[in-house]
C-alpha positions in Angstrom: 129.6 176.7 104.2 132.1 175.4 101.5 130.2 174.3 98.3 131.3 171.8 95.8 129.8 171.6 92.3 129.6 167.9 91.7 129.0 168.8 87.8 126.0 166.5 88.0 124.1 167.5 85.0 120.9 165.9 86.0 118.6 166.3 82.7 116.4 167.9 85.2 114.7 171.3 85.7 112.8 172.3 88.8 109.4 173.1 89.1 109.8 175.2 92.2 109.8 179.0 92.1 113.1 180.9 92.6 114.4 181.7 96.0 115.2 179.8 99.0 112.5 177.3 100.1 112.3 175.0 103.2 111.5 171.6 102.9 111.7 168.4 105.2 114.6 166.1 105.3 114.6 162.3 105.7 116.5 160.4 108.1 116.5 156.5 108.0 118.2 153.5 109.3 120.2 151.0 107.2 119.8 148.4 110.3 116.1 148.1 111.2 115.8 148.9 114.8 113.7 150.7 117.5 116.4 153.0 118.4 119.8 154.4 117.0 122.8 152.6 118.6 126.4 153.5 118.6 127.8 152.7 115.2 124.5 152.2 113.5 124.4 153.6 109.9 121.9 155.9 108.7 120.9 157.6 105.4 120.5 161.3 105.8 119.1 163.6 102.7 116.3 165.3 100.9 114.0 164.4 98.2 113.7 166.7 94.9 110.1 166.4 93.5 109.3 167.3 89.8 112.8 167.9 88.1 112.8 168.4 84.2 115.5 168.5 81.8 118.3 170.9 82.1 119.3 171.6 85.6 122.6 171.3 87.6 122.8 170.7 91.5 125.4 172.2 93.9 125.4 170.0 97.1 127.3 171.0 100.3 130.6 169.7 101.3 131.7 169.1 104.9 135.2 169.3 106.3 137.0 166.2 107.8 134.1 163.8 106.8 131.9 165.2 109.6 128.4 166.2 109.0 128.5 167.7 112.5 130.4 167.2 115.8 130.2 163.8 116.9 128.5 162.5 113.5 130.7 160.9 110.8 130.2 160.7 107.0 130.6 157.1 106.0 129.5 157.5 102.4 129.5 160.7 100.4 126.5 162.2 98.5 124.5 159.9 96.3 121.9 160.8 93.7 119.1 158.3 92.9 116.2 158.7 90.9 113.2 157.3 92.6 110.3 157.9 90.4 109.7 158.9 86.8 106.9 161.0 85.6 105.9 161.9 81.9 107.9 165.2 82.0 110.0 165.1 85.1 111.5 163.0 87.8 111.9 162.8 91.5 115.4 162.5 92.8 116.6 161.5 96.3 120.3 163.1 97.4 121.7 161.3 100.7 124.7 160.9 102.7 125.4 157.7 105.0 126.2 158.8 108.5 127.0 157.1 111.8 128.0 158.1 115.4 130.3 156.4 117.7 129.3 158.5 120.9 126.0 158.1 122.8 124.2 161.6 122.7 121.8 164.0 121.3 122.8 165.5 118.2 121.0 168.4 115.8 121.9 167.5 112.2 122.4 170.4 110.1 120.1 172.0 107.4 120.9 170.8 104.0 121.0 173.6 101.4 121.1 172.4 98.0 121.5 175.2 95.0 120.1 174.4 91.5 120.8 176.4 88.4 118.0 176.2 86.0 118.5 175.9 82.1 117.9 179.7 81.7 120.7 180.4 84.1 118.7 181.3 87.0 119.5 180.0 90.4 117.6 179.0 93.7 118.4 177.5 96.9 116.4 174.4 98.3 116.4 174.5 102.2 115.8 171.3 103.8 115.4 171.4 107.5 117.9 169.5 109.7 116.5 166.7 111.9 117.5 165.8 115.6 119.4 162.3 116.2 119.4 160.4 119.4 122.5 157.9 119.6 122.1 155.1 122.7 124.1 152.4 123.8 122.9 149.1 125.2 122.5 149.7 129.1 124.3 147.7 131.5 122.7 147.0 134.8 125.3 147.6 137.1 123.7 146.1 140.2 123.3 142.6 138.8 126.5 142.7 136.2 129.5 140.8 137.3 132.9 140.4 135.5 133.8 136.9 134.7 137.0 135.4 133.4 137.6 134.5 130.1 136.4 130.9 129.3 138.6 128.6 127.5 137.5 126.4 124.4 135.0 123.8 125.2 136.4 120.3 124.9 134.4 117.4 123.0 135.1 113.9 123.2 136.9 112.3 120.4 135.0 110.0 118.3 136.2 106.8 116.3 135.4 108.6 112.9 137.9 111.3 113.9 140.6 109.0 115.2 140.3 106.3 112.7 142.6 108.1 109.9 145.3 108.6 112.2 145.1 104.8 113.2 145.3 103.9 109.4 148.3 106.0 108.9 150.3 104.4 111.9 149.2 101.0 110.8 150.3 101.8 107.0 153.8 103.1 108.3 154.0 99.8 110.4 153.3 97.7 107.5 155.6 99.7 105.3 158.3 99.5 107.7 157.9 95.7 108.2 157.7 95.1 104.1 161.0 97.2 104.0 162.6 94.9 106.5 161.8 91.8 105.0 162.8 93.0 101.6 166.4 94.0 102.8 166.5 90.9 104.7 165.7 88.8 101.6 168.1 90.6 99.3 170.9 90.5 102.1 170.4 86.6 102.3 170.2 86.3 98.6 173.4 88.4 98.1 175.0 86.4 100.9 174.0 83.1 99.2 175.1 84.2 95.9 178.7 85.4 96.9 179.2 83.2 99.8 181.8 80.4 98.8 180.4 76.8 99.0 181.5 74.8 102.0 183.8 71.8 101.3 181.9 68.6 100.7 183.5 66.8 103.8 182.2 69.6 106.1 178.7 69.2 104.8 178.8 65.4 105.1 180.3 65.4 108.7 177.7 67.9 109.8 174.9 65.7 108.4 176.2 62.7 109.9 176.7 64.3 113.1 173.1 64.9 113.6 172.4 61.1 113.5 174.9 60.6 116.6 173.4 58.6 119.5 171.0 55.8 119.5 167.5 57.5 119.0 167.3 56.4 115.6 168.0 52.8 116.2 164.4 52.0 117.1 162.8 49.9 114.2 160.3 52.5 113.3 163.2 55.1 112.8 165.7 53.1 111.1 164.5 54.1 107.8 165.3 57.9 108.7 168.6 56.7 110.4 169.9 54.7 107.1 168.4 57.3 104.6 170.4 60.1 106.6 173.8 58.2 106.5 173.6 57.1 102.8 172.6 60.4 101.4 175.2 62.2 103.3 177.7 59.7 101.8 176.2 60.0 98.4 176.8 63.9 98.3 180.2 63.6 99.5 181.2 60.9 97.1 179.5 62.9 93.9 181.5 65.7 94.9 184.7 63.9 96.0 185.1 61.7 92.9 183.0 63.9 90.6 180.3 61.8 89.0 176.5 61.6 89.2 176.2 59.4 92.4 173.2 61.0 93.5 171.0 59.6 90.6 172.5 56.1 90.5 171.6 53.0 92.2 173.8 51.2 94.8 174.9 48.7 92.1 175.7 51.6 89.8 177.6 53.5 92.3 179.8 50.6 93.1 180.3 49.4 89.7 181.6 52.9 88.7 183.8 53.1 91.8 185.6 49.9 90.4 186.9 51.9 87.6 188.4 54.8 89.6 191.2 55.3 92.5 188.8 54.4 95.4 190.2 53.1 98.9 189.9 49.4 98.5 189.5 48.8 102.2 186.2 50.8 102.0 184.8 49.2 98.9 183.0 46.0 100.6 182.1 47.9 103.8 180.5 50.6 102.4 178.7 48.4 99.7 177.4 46.4 102.6 176.1 49.6 104.1 174.3 50.8 101.2 172.8 47.5 100.5 171.6 47.2 104.3 170.1 50.7 103.9 168.1 49.6 100.8 166.8 46.7 102.6 165.8 48.9 105.4 164.0 51.5 103.0 162.4 49.3 100.7 162.1 46.0 102.4 161.4 47.1 105.7 164.2 45.1 107.4 165.1 45.7 111.0 168.7 45.8 111.7 170.1 45.0 115.2 172.0 47.3 117.6 175.2 45.9 117.0 175.2 46.9 113.2 173.5 50.0 113.8 176.4 51.1 116.3 178.8 50.4 113.7 177.1 52.0 110.5 177.7 55.6 111.4 181.4 55.5 112.8 182.2 53.7 109.4 180.7 56.6 107.4 182.5 59.1 109.5 185.8 57.2 109.1 185.4 57.0 105.3 184.8 60.8 104.9 187.7 61.6 107.3 190.1 59.4 105.7 189.4 60.2 102.0 189.5 63.7 102.7 193.0 63.5 104.5 194.0 61.5 101.2 193.1 64.5 99.1 194.9 66.9 101.1 198.0 64.6 101.0 197.9 64.5 97.4 197.1 68.2 97.0 200.3 69.0 99.3 202.3 66.6 97.2 201.3 68.2 93.9 202.1 71.7 95.0 205.9 71.4 94.8 205.5 70.1 91.3 203.4 72.9 90.4 206.0 75.4 91.6 208.7 73.5 89.7 206.7 73.6 86.6 206.3 77.5 86.9 210.1 78.2 87.4 
Protein backbone atom coordinates (compact mmCIF):
# COMPACT_ATOMS: atom_id res chain seq x y z
CA UNK A 1 0.00 0.00 0.00
CA UNK A 2 1.40 3.34 -1.09
CA UNK A 3 1.03 5.96 1.56
CA UNK A 4 0.87 9.65 0.88
CA UNK A 5 1.58 12.17 3.54
CA UNK A 6 -1.04 14.85 3.10
CA UNK A 7 0.98 17.16 5.31
CA UNK A 8 -2.27 17.90 7.10
CA UNK A 9 -0.99 19.23 10.34
CA UNK A 10 -4.18 19.02 12.31
CA UNK A 11 -3.56 20.86 15.56
CA UNK A 12 -4.52 17.47 16.98
CA UNK A 13 -3.12 14.77 19.24
CA UNK A 14 -4.56 11.30 19.67
CA UNK A 15 -5.93 9.92 22.82
CA UNK A 16 -5.42 6.34 21.55
CA UNK A 17 -2.53 4.23 22.78
CA UNK A 18 0.37 3.42 20.49
CA UNK A 19 0.18 0.44 18.15
CA UNK A 20 -2.35 -0.86 15.63
CA UNK A 21 -5.95 -0.48 16.74
CA UNK A 22 -9.03 -1.71 14.89
CA UNK A 23 -12.18 0.35 14.67
CA UNK A 24 -15.30 0.50 12.48
CA UNK A 25 -15.59 2.45 9.25
CA UNK A 26 -18.77 4.21 8.10
CA UNK A 27 -20.52 3.95 4.71
CA UNK A 28 -23.46 6.22 3.88
CA UNK A 29 -25.26 7.18 0.70
CA UNK A 30 -25.42 10.71 -0.70
CA UNK A 31 -28.78 9.82 -2.26
CA UNK A 32 -31.06 8.43 0.40
CA UNK A 33 -32.35 5.06 -0.91
CA UNK A 34 -33.28 1.67 0.48
CA UNK A 35 -30.58 0.08 -1.65
CA UNK A 36 -27.46 1.12 -3.57
CA UNK A 37 -28.03 1.42 -7.32
CA UNK A 38 -25.51 1.64 -10.13
CA UNK A 39 -23.81 5.09 -10.22
CA UNK A 40 -25.08 6.05 -6.74
CA UNK A 41 -22.44 7.95 -4.77
CA UNK A 42 -21.45 6.97 -1.22
CA UNK A 43 -19.19 8.42 1.48
CA UNK A 44 -16.71 5.86 2.88
CA UNK A 45 -14.38 6.72 5.74
CA UNK A 46 -13.61 6.70 9.45
CA UNK A 47 -14.05 8.92 12.50
CA UNK A 48 -11.05 9.90 14.64
CA UNK A 49 -12.20 10.82 18.13
CA UNK A 50 -10.55 12.81 20.90
CA UNK A 51 -7.75 14.38 18.89
CA UNK A 52 -5.69 17.12 20.61
CA UNK A 53 -3.14 19.58 19.38
CA UNK A 54 0.01 18.60 17.49
CA UNK A 55 -0.65 15.45 15.38
CA UNK A 56 -0.10 14.67 11.70
CA UNK A 57 -2.11 12.07 9.76
CA UNK A 58 -1.00 9.91 6.83
CA UNK A 59 -3.93 8.66 4.72
CA UNK A 60 -3.74 5.77 2.21
CA UNK A 61 -3.53 6.51 -1.51
CA UNK A 62 -5.11 4.27 -4.17
CA UNK A 63 -3.90 3.60 -7.72
CA UNK A 64 -5.98 4.62 -10.79
CA UNK A 65 -8.57 6.32 -8.61
CA UNK A 66 -9.97 2.91 -7.64
CA UNK A 67 -10.74 1.95 -4.08
CA UNK A 68 -10.96 -1.68 -5.15
CA UNK A 69 -11.81 -3.45 -8.41
CA UNK A 70 -15.23 -2.24 -9.57
CA UNK A 71 -15.42 0.66 -7.08
CA UNK A 72 -14.30 4.08 -8.31
CA UNK A 73 -13.15 7.09 -6.26
CA UNK A 74 -15.19 10.15 -7.26
CA UNK A 75 -13.71 12.63 -4.72
CA UNK A 76 -10.39 12.22 -2.84
CA UNK A 77 -9.83 12.38 0.91
CA UNK A 78 -11.73 15.06 2.82
CA UNK A 79 -11.08 15.95 6.47
CA UNK A 80 -13.89 17.54 8.46
CA UNK A 81 -14.14 18.54 12.11
CA UNK A 82 -17.44 17.14 13.30
CA UNK A 83 -17.31 17.95 17.02
CA UNK A 84 -15.25 20.16 19.33
CA UNK A 85 -14.46 19.36 22.97
CA UNK A 86 -12.66 21.42 25.59
CA UNK A 87 -9.20 19.99 24.90
CA UNK A 88 -9.68 17.98 21.67
CA UNK A 89 -11.85 17.48 18.58
CA UNK A 90 -13.42 14.66 16.60
CA UNK A 91 -12.36 14.44 12.93
CA UNK A 92 -13.96 12.60 10.01
CA UNK A 93 -11.79 11.40 7.09
CA UNK A 94 -13.74 10.21 4.04
CA UNK A 95 -13.73 9.38 0.31
CA UNK A 96 -16.65 9.70 -2.12
CA UNK A 97 -17.02 6.46 -4.11
CA UNK A 98 -19.33 4.90 -6.71
CA UNK A 99 -19.71 1.76 -8.82
CA UNK A 100 -20.96 1.28 -12.35
CA UNK A 101 -21.28 -2.49 -12.20
CA UNK A 102 -23.83 -4.56 -10.34
CA UNK A 103 -22.32 -6.93 -7.75
CA UNK A 104 -20.98 -7.62 -4.25
CA UNK A 105 -17.81 -5.76 -3.21
CA UNK A 106 -15.61 -5.89 -0.12
CA UNK A 107 -14.27 -2.44 0.66
CA UNK A 108 -10.67 -2.49 1.95
CA UNK A 109 -9.67 -1.69 5.52
CA UNK A 110 -8.61 1.90 6.11
CA UNK A 111 -5.20 2.16 7.78
CA UNK A 112 -4.45 5.67 8.94
CA UNK A 113 -1.05 6.45 10.45
CA UNK A 114 -0.64 9.33 12.86
CA UNK A 115 2.47 10.93 14.25
CA UNK A 116 2.30 12.36 17.72
CA UNK A 117 3.86 15.59 18.88
CA UNK A 118 6.62 13.69 20.68
CA UNK A 119 7.48 11.84 17.43
CA UNK A 120 5.92 8.46 18.18
CA UNK A 121 3.73 6.91 15.45
CA UNK A 122 0.85 4.47 15.62
CA UNK A 123 -1.58 3.05 13.05
CA UNK A 124 -5.34 3.15 13.31
CA UNK A 125 -7.01 0.29 11.44
CA UNK A 126 -10.65 0.71 10.46
CA UNK A 127 -12.33 -2.48 9.29
CA UNK A 128 -13.69 -2.48 5.74
CA UNK A 129 -17.34 -2.95 4.88
CA UNK A 130 -19.24 -4.99 2.27
CA UNK A 131 -20.97 -3.09 -0.56
CA UNK A 132 -23.86 -4.47 -2.60
CA UNK A 133 -24.66 -2.63 -5.83
CA UNK A 134 -27.90 -3.47 -7.61
CA UNK A 135 -29.71 -2.29 -10.69
CA UNK A 136 -33.38 -1.77 -11.43
CA UNK A 137 -34.81 -5.19 -12.31
CA UNK A 138 -36.58 -5.64 -15.66
CA UNK A 139 -39.55 -7.98 -15.87
CA UNK A 140 -38.65 -9.88 -19.04
CA UNK A 141 -42.00 -11.66 -19.10
CA UNK A 142 -44.00 -8.46 -19.58
CA UNK A 143 -41.37 -6.10 -20.98
CA UNK A 144 -42.01 -5.03 -24.57
CA UNK A 145 -39.71 -2.89 -26.69
CA UNK A 146 -41.57 0.08 -28.22
CA UNK A 147 -40.61 2.43 -31.03
CA UNK A 148 -39.57 5.94 -30.14
CA UNK A 149 -42.52 8.31 -30.02
CA UNK A 150 -42.49 11.62 -31.76
CA UNK A 151 -43.13 14.92 -30.07
CA UNK A 152 -46.64 15.51 -28.86
CA UNK A 153 -48.38 18.08 -31.05
CA UNK A 154 -50.59 20.65 -29.40
CA UNK A 155 -53.14 22.78 -31.29
CA UNK A 156 -52.12 26.37 -31.93
CA UNK A 157 -53.90 29.01 -29.91
CA UNK A 158 -54.96 32.42 -31.20
CA UNK A 159 -52.50 34.10 -28.81
CA UNK A 160 -49.63 32.17 -30.44
CA UNK A 161 -50.73 33.03 -33.99
CA UNK A 162 -51.60 36.69 -33.28
CA UNK A 163 -48.00 38.04 -33.43
CA UNK A 164 -47.49 36.50 -36.87
CA UNK A 165 -50.81 37.90 -38.12
CA UNK A 166 -49.84 41.37 -36.89
CA UNK A 167 -46.44 41.11 -38.59
CA UNK A 168 -48.06 40.13 -41.92
CA UNK A 169 -50.60 42.96 -41.67
CA UNK A 170 -47.84 45.44 -40.81
CA UNK A 171 -45.80 44.34 -43.84
CA UNK A 172 -48.85 44.66 -46.11
CA UNK A 173 -49.69 48.09 -44.70
CA UNK A 174 -46.10 49.24 -45.16
CA UNK A 175 -46.08 48.00 -48.76
CA UNK A 176 -49.34 49.85 -49.50
CA UNK A 177 -48.00 53.06 -47.96
CA UNK A 178 -44.76 52.80 -49.96
CA UNK A 179 -46.75 52.17 -53.16
CA UNK A 180 -48.96 55.24 -52.72
CA UNK A 181 -46.03 57.44 -51.69
CA UNK A 182 -44.06 56.45 -54.79
CA UNK A 183 -47.16 56.93 -56.94
CA UNK A 184 -47.81 60.37 -55.42
CA UNK A 185 -44.27 61.62 -56.05
CA UNK A 186 -44.23 60.21 -59.57
CA UNK A 187 -47.44 62.05 -60.38
CA UNK A 188 -46.14 65.20 -58.75
CA UNK A 189 -42.87 64.93 -60.64
CA UNK A 190 -44.78 64.34 -63.86
CA UNK A 191 -47.02 67.32 -63.14
CA UNK A 192 -44.00 69.54 -62.48
CA UNK A 193 -41.98 68.56 -65.54
CA UNK A 194 -44.75 67.79 -68.02
CA UNK A 195 -45.15 70.66 -70.51
CA UNK A 196 -48.58 72.38 -70.39
CA UNK A 197 -51.02 71.39 -73.10
CA UNK A 198 -51.81 73.98 -75.80
CA UNK A 199 -54.83 76.12 -74.97
CA UNK A 200 -56.76 75.07 -78.09
CA UNK A 201 -56.32 71.34 -77.23
CA UNK A 202 -57.69 71.93 -73.73
CA UNK A 203 -60.63 73.95 -75.05
CA UNK A 204 -61.55 71.45 -77.78
CA UNK A 205 -61.40 68.54 -75.29
CA UNK A 206 -63.82 70.29 -72.93
CA UNK A 207 -66.14 71.26 -75.77
CA UNK A 208 -66.09 67.72 -77.11
CA UNK A 209 -67.52 66.46 -73.79
CA UNK A 210 -70.67 68.55 -74.48
CA UNK A 211 -71.46 67.00 -77.86
CA UNK A 212 -74.92 65.54 -78.49
CA UNK A 213 -78.28 66.74 -77.24
CA UNK A 214 -78.23 65.20 -73.77
CA UNK A 215 -77.63 68.65 -72.25
CA UNK A 216 -80.40 70.41 -74.20
CA UNK A 217 -83.12 69.58 -71.69
CA UNK A 218 -84.23 72.70 -69.76
CA UNK A 219 -82.91 71.39 -66.44
CA UNK A 220 -79.45 70.73 -68.00
CA UNK A 221 -79.01 73.85 -70.12
CA UNK A 222 -77.23 75.70 -67.31
CA UNK A 223 -74.52 73.01 -67.29
CA UNK A 224 -74.39 73.05 -71.10
CA UNK A 225 -73.86 76.81 -71.53
CA UNK A 226 -71.59 77.13 -68.51
CA UNK A 227 -69.33 74.44 -70.00
CA UNK A 228 -69.18 76.19 -73.38
CA UNK A 229 -68.46 79.67 -72.05
CA UNK A 230 -65.95 78.50 -69.42
CA UNK A 231 -63.95 76.64 -72.10
CA UNK A 232 -64.03 79.77 -74.31
CA UNK A 233 -62.98 82.05 -71.42
CA UNK A 234 -59.93 79.89 -70.70
CA UNK A 235 -58.99 79.77 -74.36
CA UNK A 236 -59.45 83.54 -74.90
CA UNK A 237 -57.43 84.30 -71.74
CA UNK A 238 -54.56 82.13 -72.97
CA UNK A 239 -54.77 83.07 -76.66
CA UNK A 240 -55.05 86.83 -76.18
CA UNK A 241 -53.25 87.02 -72.83
CA UNK A 242 -55.64 88.91 -70.57
CA UNK A 243 -57.71 88.06 -67.50
CA UNK A 244 -60.92 86.90 -69.17
CA UNK A 245 -61.67 84.43 -66.36
CA UNK A 246 -62.25 87.25 -63.85
CA UNK A 247 -64.21 89.53 -66.22
CA UNK A 248 -67.89 89.83 -66.93
CA UNK A 249 -69.27 89.36 -70.43
CA UNK A 250 -69.45 93.12 -71.00
CA UNK A 251 -65.85 93.62 -69.80
CA UNK A 252 -64.54 90.84 -72.03
CA UNK A 253 -66.08 92.17 -75.22
CA UNK A 254 -65.19 95.73 -74.35
CA UNK A 255 -61.57 94.66 -74.10
CA UNK A 256 -61.77 92.60 -77.33
CA UNK A 257 -62.58 95.82 -79.25
CA UNK A 258 -59.13 97.14 -78.37
CA UNK A 259 -57.14 94.19 -79.75
CA UNK A 260 -56.83 92.33 -83.02
CA UNK A 261 -59.83 90.01 -82.63
CA UNK A 262 -61.66 88.37 -85.59
CA UNK A 263 -64.55 90.70 -86.47
CA UNK A 264 -66.80 87.86 -87.71
CA UNK A 265 -66.84 86.30 -84.23
CA UNK A 266 -67.41 89.40 -82.08
CA UNK A 267 -71.20 89.53 -82.33
CA UNK A 268 -71.92 85.75 -82.45
CA UNK A 269 -69.71 85.11 -79.40
CA UNK A 270 -71.15 88.10 -77.53
CA UNK A 271 -74.66 86.77 -78.18
CA UNK A 272 -73.56 83.29 -77.00
CA UNK A 273 -72.07 84.68 -73.76
CA UNK A 274 -75.15 86.83 -73.06
CA UNK A 275 -77.48 83.87 -73.71
CA UNK A 276 -75.37 81.81 -71.31
CA UNK A 277 -75.73 84.53 -68.65
CA UNK A 278 -79.53 84.51 -69.06
CA UNK A 279 -79.63 80.73 -68.76
CA UNK A 280 -77.41 80.70 -65.64
CA UNK A 281 -78.84 83.70 -63.80
CA UNK A 282 -82.33 84.27 -65.20
CA UNK A 283 -83.19 80.59 -65.76
CA UNK A 284 -84.05 81.24 -69.38
CA UNK A 285 -84.83 78.22 -71.58
CA UNK A 286 -83.27 78.15 -75.06
CA UNK A 287 -84.82 76.34 -78.02
CA UNK A 288 -83.19 73.39 -79.71
CA UNK A 289 -82.21 75.34 -82.84
CA UNK A 290 -80.02 77.70 -80.81
CA UNK A 291 -78.67 74.81 -78.73
CA UNK A 292 -77.61 73.02 -81.90
CA UNK A 293 -75.71 76.10 -83.16
CA UNK A 294 -73.97 77.10 -79.89
CA UNK A 295 -71.39 74.30 -79.63
CA UNK A 296 -70.32 74.30 -83.33
CA UNK A 297 -69.83 78.09 -83.10
CA UNK A 298 -67.45 77.68 -80.14
CA UNK A 299 -65.51 74.85 -81.84
CA UNK A 300 -65.21 76.80 -85.08
CA UNK A 301 -63.97 79.90 -83.25
CA UNK A 302 -61.23 77.93 -81.43
CA UNK A 303 -60.13 76.12 -84.60
CA UNK A 304 -60.05 79.24 -86.80
CA UNK A 305 -58.20 81.44 -84.31
CA UNK A 306 -55.65 78.73 -83.60
CA UNK A 307 -55.05 78.30 -87.33
CA UNK A 308 -54.61 82.05 -87.64
CA UNK A 309 -52.02 81.87 -84.85
CA UNK A 310 -50.14 79.14 -86.72
CA UNK A 311 -50.13 81.21 -89.91
CA UNK A 312 -48.80 84.23 -88.05
CA UNK A 313 -46.03 82.16 -86.45
CA UNK A 314 -45.03 80.64 -89.83
CA UNK A 315 -44.86 84.10 -91.42
CA UNK A 316 -42.79 85.45 -88.55
CA UNK A 317 -40.26 82.60 -88.71
CA UNK A 318 -38.44 83.71 -91.95
CA UNK A 319 -38.23 87.27 -90.64
CA UNK A 320 -36.53 86.03 -87.47
CA UNK A 321 -34.07 83.96 -89.51
CA UNK A 322 -33.26 87.05 -91.64
CA UNK A 323 -32.67 89.18 -88.53
CA UNK A 324 -30.27 86.55 -87.14
CA UNK A 325 -28.26 86.55 -90.37
